[in-house]
LODRENZA-503040 format. One record per residue (C-alpha): z negated, x negated, y negated. Coordinates in steps of 0.1 Angstrom, whole numbers, padded with zeros to 4 digits, always signed. Each point is the difference from the previous one (the first is absolute). Example, Ala and Ser with C-alpha at 12.3 -4.5 7.8 and 13.67 -1.06 7.14 Angstrom:
BEGIN
-0078-0123+0045 +0007-0014-0034 
***
This chain:
BEGIN
-0739+0957-2550 -0024+0028-0003 -0027-0025-0010 +0021-0006-0030 -0004+0037-0011 -0038-0004+0001 +0001-0034-0018 +0023+0015-0027 -0024+0030-0004 -0030-0023-0006 +0021-0022-0024 +0008+0032-0020 -0037+0008-0001 -0010-0034-0010 +0025+0000-0029 -0010+0034-0011 -0037-0011-0001 +0009-0031-0019 +0020+0021-0025 -0027+0025-0006 -0027-0028-0005 +0022-0019-0025 +0011+0032-0018 -0037+0010-0004 -0007-0034-0015 +0029+0002-0024 -0004+0036-0011 -0037-0005-0004 +0003-0029-0022 +0029+0016-0020 -0020+0032-0006 -0031-0020-0009 +0017-0021-0026 +0018+0030-0015 -0033+0017-0004 -0016-0031-0014 +0028-0006-0025 -0002+0036-0012 -0038-0001-0003 -0001-0031-0022 -0020+0004-0033 +0006-0021-0031 -0033-0013-0015 -0005-0022-0031 -0019-0027+0019 +0029-0008+0024 +0012-0037+0000 +0033-0008-0018 +0030+0012+0019 -0020+0025+0021 +0015+0036+0000 -0029+0019+0015 -0028+0000+0024 -0016+0021+0028 -0034+0001+0016 -0001+0012+0036 -0026+0004+0027 +0006-0004+0037 -0018-0012+0030 -0034-0003-0017 +0014-0023-0028 +0016+0002-0034 +0034-0014-0010 +0011-0008-0035 +0038-0003-0002 +0021-0010-0031 +0038+0001-0003 +0022-0023-0020 +0034+0015-0009 +0016-0035+0001 -0025-0025+0012 -0033-0016-0009 -0001-0031-0022 -0009-0021+0030 +0011+0003+0036 -0029+0007+0025 -0005-0022+0029 +0008+0028+0026 +0024+0029-0002 +0002+0028+0026 +0036+0011+0006 +0007+0034+0013 +0034-0003+0016 -0003-0005+0038 -0010+0036+0005 +0034+0011-0013 +0020-0026+0018 -0016+0008+0034 +0002+0037-0005 +0038-0003-0004 +0004-0025+0028 -0019+0022+0025 +0018+0031-0012 +0034-0017+0005 -0013-0011+0034 -0007+0036+0008 +0035+0010-0012 +0015-0025+0023 -0021+0010+0030 +0003+0037-0002 +0032+0008-0019 +0022-0030+0007 -0012-0005+0036 +0005+0037+0006 +0029+0006-0022 +0018+0024+0022 -0030+0023+0003 -0020-0003-0033 +0026-0013-0026 +0033+0016+0008 +0007+0037-0002 +0036+0005+0013 +0001+0034-0015 -0005-0017-0034 +0021-0031+0003 +0014-0013+0033 -0005-0038-0003 -0010-0028+0022 -0036-0015+0000 +0014-0032-0016 +0016+0018-0028 -0031+0021-0005 -0022-0031-0002 +0023-0017-0025 +0000+0031-0022 -0038+0001+0002 -0004-0036-0010 +0026+0002-0028 -0017+0031-0015 -0033-0018-0004 +0017-0029-0018 +0020+0024-0021 -0032+0018-0011 -0016-0032-0014 +0032-0012-0017 +0006+0033-0018 -0036+0004-0009 -0003-0035-0014 +0031+0003-0021 -0012+0033-0015 -0033-0016-0009 +0017-0030-0016 +0025+0021-0019 -0006+0015-0035 -0012+0032+0018 -0030-0022+0012 -0016+0000-0035 -0005+0039+0004 -0027+0002+0027 +0003+0037+0005 +0037+0003-0004 +0003-0027+0026 -0023+0018+0023 +0022+0032-0004 +0031-0019+0010 -0018-0017+0029 -0009+0035+0012 +0036+0011+0000 +0008-0031+0021 -0027+0008+0025 +0011+0036+0004 +0036-0012+0005 -0012-0024+0027 -0020+0028+0016 +0031+0021+0002 +0021-0031+0011 -0023-0010+0029 +0002+0036+0014 +0038-0004+0001 -0003-0032+0021 -0029+0002+0024 -0023+0024+0018 -0024+0019-0022 -0029-0019+0014 +0018-0034-0007 +0011+0013-0035 -0036+0006-0011 -0012-0033+0015 +0029-0019-0018 -0008+0017-0032 -0036-0014+0003 +0013-0034+0010 +0025+0001-0030 -0028+0007-0023 -0024-0024+0015 +0025-0028-0002 +0003+0006-0038 -0038-0001-0002 -0004-0031+0020 +0029-0018-0017 -0016+0008-0033 -0030-0020+0011 +0020-0029+0016 +0029-0002-0025 -0017+0010-0033 -0037+0003-0002 -0012-0031+0018 +0027-0023-0015 -0008+0012-0035 -0036-0007+0005 +0008-0034+0013 +0020-0007-0032 -0031+0009-0021 -0022-0023+0021 +0025-0028-0002 +0001+0003-0038 -0038+0000-0003 -0003-0031+0022 +0027-0017-0022 -0018+0010-0032 +0027+0024-0012 -0007+0035-0012 +0013+0025+0026 +0026+0026-0011 -0016+0035+0002 +0034+0014+0012 -0008-0011+0035 -0032+0020+0002 +0018+0031-0014 +0028-0002+0024 -0024-0003+0029 -0021+0029-0013 +0031+0023+0000 +0009-0009+0036 -0037+0006+0009 +0001+0034-0015 +0031+0009+0020 -0018-0012+0032 -0029+0022-0010 +0020+0032-0002 +0021-0008+0032 -0029-0007+0023 -0010+0035+0011 +0036+0012+0008 +0005-0031+0022 -0031+0009+0019 +0013+0036+0005 +0034-0013+0013 -0017-0024+0024 -0023+0028+0014 +0029+0026+0001 +0015-0013+0034 -0029+0018+0016 +0008+0033-0017 +0035+0014+0008 -0005+0028-0025 +0002-0026-0027 +0033-0016+0010 +0016+0025+0024 +0014+0024-0026 +0033+0006-0017 -0017-0007-0033 -0019-0031+0010 +0014-0020-0029 -0012+0026-0024 -0035-0003+0016 +0002-0037-0006 +0008+0005-0037 -0030+0023-0004 -0023-0025+0018 +0009-0027-0026 -0011+0026-0027 -0032+0006+0018 -0006-0037-0001 +0003+0000-0037 -0023+0030-0005 -0027-0013+0022 +0000-0034-0014 +0001+0014-0036 -0033+0017+0007 -0017-0032+0013 +0015-0021-0027 -0011+0023-0028 -0034+0003+0015 -0004-0038+0004 +0010-0004-0037 -0027+0024-0011 +0025+0024-0016 -0011+0031+0018 +0006+0017+0033 +0035+0017+0000 -0007+0026+0026 +0036+0015-0007 +0013-0030+0021 -0017+0014+0031 +0014+0035-0006 +0035-0015-0003 -0006-0021+0032 -0011+0031+0020 +0030+0020-0012 +0024-0029+0010 -0017-0002+0033 +0003+0037+0007 +0037-0002-0010 +0004-0028+0026 -0016+0021+0027 +0023+0028-0008 +0031-0023+0001 -0011-0013+0034 -0008+0033+0017 +0026+0025-0016 +0020+0017+0028 +0029-0018+0014 -0005-0031-0022 -0013-0023+0028 +0026-0023+0015 +0002-0024+0029 +0011+0023+0030 +0011-0023+0028 +0036-0004+0010 +0001-0011+0036 +0033-0017-0005 -0015-0022-0028 -0028-0017+0019 +0000-0038-0002 +0019-0014+0030 -0028-0025+0006 -0022+0027+0013 +0025+0020+0021 -0008-0019+0033 -0035+0016+0000 +0015+0034+0008 +0018-0015+0030 -0030-0014+0018 -0011+0016+0033 -0034+0009-0014 +0015+0019-0029 +0002+0035+0015 -0037+0000+0007 -0007-0016-0034 +0020+0028-0017 -0020+0026+0018 -0033-0017-0010 +0010-0003-0036 +0012+0036-0002 -0035+0012+0013 -0023-0026-0017 +0019-0009-0033 +0027+0024-0012 -0024+0027-0011 -0007-0022-0030 +0031-0022+0000 +0026+0028-0005 +0020+0014-0028 -0023+0030+0000 -0033-0012+0016 -0019+0026+0021 -0034-0018-0003 -0023+0020-0023 -0005-0017-0035 +0031-0022+0004 +0028+0012-0023 +0023-0030+0002 +0006-0027+0027 -0025-0028-0007 +0017-0030-0017 +0033+0019+0005 +0002-0009+0036 +0016+0027+0023 +0000-0004+0037 +0019+0032+0011 +0033-0016+0012 +0008-0029+0023 +0014-0022-0028 -0031+0006-0020 -0023-0010+0028 +0022-0031+0007 +0001-0010-0036 -0038+0001-0002 -0006-0017+0033 -0019-0029-0014 -0023+0022-0021 -0007+0022+0030 -0008-0031+0021 -0024-0014-0026 -0016+0032-0012 -0003+0019+0032 +0005-0025+0028 -0016-0033-0009 -0025+0017-0023 -0017+0034-0003 +0009+0005-0036 +0022+0029+0010 -0006+0029+0004 -0028-0001-0026 -0033+0006+0018 +0022+0006+0032 +0002+0036-0012 +0027+0006+0027 -0019-0016+0027 +0023-0027+0010 -0012-0017+0033 -0003-0036+0008 +0029+0003+0025 +0022+0015-0026 -0008-0030-0024 +0010-0023+0028 +0032+0019+0005 +0009-0006-0037 -0009-0037+0004 +0022-0003+0032 +0029+0018-0017 +0001-0023-0030 -0006-0032+0018 +0026+0009+0027 +0026+0009-0026 -0006-0033-0019 +0002-0020+0032 +0032+0019+0009 +0015-0010-0034 -0007-0037+0006 +0019+0001+0034 
***
């Protein structure tokens, strides 16, 4: 059964790699087309129906691009559709959610100090929240409020802040931030799948049939694309946050999330304004830095960090590791090689908080992180970093023997 742990770890790595690759493709094409759209120039020689043009140079060649607000008079032979990047980014991200947070719900999803629920209930809440986000967002966009772009974005911001707070009342801090990113990314990908691409297909079908396309379809798609533009950077922040406990492991983590959404707006505003050749609003960077400093303060203010372990609240699925015959030696090994960093108050110079929020001071904590210890310090040499605590090959073999013996014992 220990082979299962190794296979699961590689599956998680493969899914994460897939997710990063597809996300780069989606975000890259999105940022490119936003910059292209804002940089279009109207010139008198443009063909009928053309809104603007842009000349670009790349890879030793020149590109001449023209945009039609509705469509050209005649359909070209070939169209390149930009949609699969979005679809596979969401699919791979959901796969990661299943592997890490649903597969390890007792450890990564549920915080019994926050809400004492079963893994099944937690997973159902997670799934329902993602669906809820799209339904509420889509209804708001289709309501009379949807005609006021900036008013709509203000209301959507309130919804996002509420969800940031709500997730922290349901899950671990790490899972709350990850879910906030998934919540937002679901809206973004659904915009492409449910609105932008279908609207473009309606326009194409009208052209093929010889009908004049309704410009409303392009306007609606552009509004959804604008929302995606401003939401991209916060999503990236939340997806990266699981590596940085200072971001999610505070009493004010939902406030930090609210400020991250504002930083996404200020940063994108600078790029959008610059691409549109309307100046370089340096004030946006000043505001961004101030917001980031405020986030740093919220994360490091004394007594704000949360997540102290309760040995009675450890997931029952991991308790058998503490009863294995190898455990006393493993406990001694972890206390001498690992706990100087993985402690509530790390003793290792330069480490102010336990990496990734993992603490290994008590029996229950060591048992709860048995799989991670096995993978990171037993089967691989990832921990300790650079082997700074001089863990020996025999000690690594002890960790392997402990985990595999406990797993085999569980099967019997």
